[in-house]
C-alpha positions, 0 to 999 in steps of 0.5 A: 500500500502506498504511503500517505504522501504518495497517495496525496501526490496521486490524488492532488496534483501540486507543483513545488515552487520557491516564492521570493519574499522580503529580506532575501527569504524564499517561501516553499509553496505547493500549487495546484493550478486549476486555471480557475477564476478563483484561487485560494491561499491557505496558511498554517499555524504558528511555525515555532509550535510545529505548524506547517503546510501539512497541518490537518486543517490546511490539508483538508481545506486544500483537498476540499477546495481543489476538488471544487475547482479552486486553484490552491496555494499552501505554503510554509512561512519563513523559518519553517523548512524548506522555507528560508529565514527565521520567524519574525516574532512580530508577524510582519515578516509572515505577512510579507510572505503571504503577500508574496504568495498572493502576488505570485498567484495573481502574476505568475500562474498561467491563466491567473485567477480573477478573484483571490481568497485567503483562508488562514488557520490559527496564527495563519488566520491572524496574518491572513485576516490582516493581509486580507483587509489590507490587500485590494486584490483579496476579494474575501478571507476566512479565519479559522480558530483565530487565537484572539486571546493569545494573539498579542504574544504572536505579534509582539504586542501589536495585535491591535494593528493586525485587527485594524488591518483586518477591519479595512474595507467592506470585504466578506469575512468568515470567522470559525471557532470550536466551542471548546477552543483552548486559546480563546473563550466564546465571549472573547470570540463574540466580542472581538468579531463584533468589532469587525464591519459587515459583511462578517459571518461568525460560526461556532462549531459545537464540540470542536476544539482548536485543532479540529482533529476528526472535524475537518469535514464539517469545517470544510462544509462551513467554508464551502457554504460561506463561499456559496453565499459570497460568490453565488451557487451558480458561479461555483457550480460552473467552477466545480463542473470544470474541475478534475475528479479528485479522490480525497486522501485521508487527513492526518493518516500518516500519524498514529491516533495516539501521537495526534492525541498526545500532540493535542494534549500538549497544546502542540497539535498543530502537526497533523502532517499529511506526509513528508513535505519536500521542496524543489527548486527550478520549477518553471512557471509554465508547468503551472 
């Protein structure tokens, strides 16, 4: 039986690219270009705690949205191998990394998308929401398990600046949190999301915690339902109809259940790798 990594390569066709960011940093990115009018950039949890592009939530969303015809780009922030550089601690470098990936999607892909989305998870949602508000080319953004109560530590006490950026413009926004999230209480989640201007959709997933182990499928459904509201079901049906058939590989199948639970118990459950991630150099844009 093939490994999870080889199954994923067979079922979701991705190309490894290196995207230049600021400060001479190069970002490792996996791209599945469906030549779709819609592209989504998906970002991972906090790198120093084990977050990377193979995270269970990132992988599930990548598969799901690719299945429905979206061009997908998932990447490792600076300091998460094989990306170069080091964690910025302020979030500014990570925001530059995501901006570079978004610009790559809009300028370097064959048949570049007409509408660009951001979906960020955990620390990736802090970065993604801020960039989503700031960057005019981003049509809408979703924030999964936004860590409101600890974001000050992830941004070196500049969280207010990130929230102010997230509130810019009148973009469609989705915030999703599990009712048992370990890092943000329901009252804080409700209070903070009320500060954002409309249109903002807020969803609490009953029974889920910060890591969504075993709850990836309903989470993907929430995101899909929101996208249907934002873009209309008719437009998305056309994208879906043109998509290649995709058999979804199991999420987190490469880690034993006991190891996943141990990671979650330690508060380090940002792993959930779908398999070993290998970056490659010298990929020509024409292959995308």
